[in-house]
Structure formats: C-alpha cells, structure tokens
N, C-alpha and C positions, 0 to 999 in steps of 0.2 A: 554839346549841340538838342536844342528838342529836339522831340521828337517831330515827323510829318504830320495834321490832322488830316483825319480821318475824313473820307467826301463819304458823304449816307443821302441817299435820291429814294424819292417816295415810289411803295410797289418798285422798290429796285431784287430786281432776281443778281444775288452774289452766288463767287465760287467761294470758297471759307477750306482753309484748311490753321489745324494746327498740332501741334506735334508734347507728346513727353518729356521733359522738364532734363538737358542734357540728352537728350533723344532716348531716354528711355523707354524702354515697352510697356505702357501701363498694362494691355490689353492682351494682357498674357490670357485666358481664362476666361473659355468659355461667359464662367456668367459676369466678365469685369464684362468685356461688350453687350450684353443683354443690361445691365448697370445700366450702359450711359445711351444706350436703347432707351430702358425705357424716360431718362432723363430726354429724350430727346421727341418722344412722345409727350411725356408733359410738359414741357415748354415749347411743342407747336399749340398744343391746342388751351393751355393756360394765353400765351402773344399772339395768334394767330397769323402766323406761320407758312406755307406752301416746302415742304420739304418736297424737290422732284427725283434727288436720290446722293446717296452715299455713299461710299468703302470706309470699314473700321479697317484699319491693321493694325495694326500690335502698338511701333511707335505715333502711329498720327492718323489725319483722320482730315476724308472731304467730300464736301458739301456741295449741294447747288440748294440753295437756300434763298426763300423771296419774302419781303419785310413786306408788310403792309406799312399801310398812309403815315398813324401812328406811330409807328416805334420805327428804334431801327436800329443799325445791326450792334451796336454794338452795348445796347442794354439789352436785347436775347443771348447774345453770347455768353455775355458776361452773368444771366440769369444759369446758364441751361449747364456751363464750366466748374460756377462758382457748385452746382446740386450737386456734379460729378465729383467733383474735388472730394465735396465735403463727405460723400459716405465711400470710397476711398479710400481718406483717411482714414476714418473710423474700422475698415472693412483694415488693412494691414498695418498699419499704428505711426502710415508715412507722417512725419515733419518734413517738411516743407513744401514747394513752391510741385504741384504734376501735373501744368500744360508750361511749357518752355516763352518765357514772351507772354509778348502778344500776338494773337491772332491773325492769319493772316484771309484781309480779303480785297477779294479783287468785283467788281460790277462783270454782267456777262448786256452785254448790249442784244438788247432784241430777245422777246420771250416766246419766239414768233417757234426758234428755231426746237422749242418742248411738244406742238402740237404740233409738229408734222410728225403722219406717221410713208 
C-alpha cells in the first residue's frame, strides 16, 4: 500500500515531529543538540522559513515552522535532516538511517495564535 500524499499550503505553519531511527537517542550530547541547532539556523536562513518554537529531546524533536509560498515543507525538512545526518554519520561513524521514516507534519490553522500576548 502506498503512502498518503502530503498536503502543501503556501505560507502555512506546521507542527513537525521527527525522531531517531528505532526510537534511538540521537541527541545524547550537548554538542549533538548544538549541531542540530546549527543546521536549523542554516536552513532557516537559506530556505527563508520562520521557526516559532522547538523542543529538542534525546530521541525526537518538535518544531513549529512556517514555510513561504516558494518552498514546501518536505523540501525544507529534507535539506535540514540530510545536513544533520551527514554530520552525525561522520562524527560517530554511524551507518544507516539516522531518522525514523518520514517526519510528521500537521498544518496549524491560523497564525493569529502566535501573535496574541
């Protein structure tokens, strides 16, 4: 059975979740978390996305991210996760998938929830 096709919305805000393969702890060390943050910053500038918040845990990550009209969430996340994975593999001599399956993304309806104080 094939996977469900992702729905893309221009200028949409998404709740994104991705986790380590086999639920492994990928972000064990402070330096691992810093490497992921550096990748996030790099692609935030390169792909011109807004990140409203994130939580880094040892085995998974939650992000609230807004992508522009010119980019879709899959391309942004593919670039980000591949960049980090390459560094991770070199650092630890790791072979195989770093992240488990596809990342999860759900559109959040309405950006106004981020503007209220």
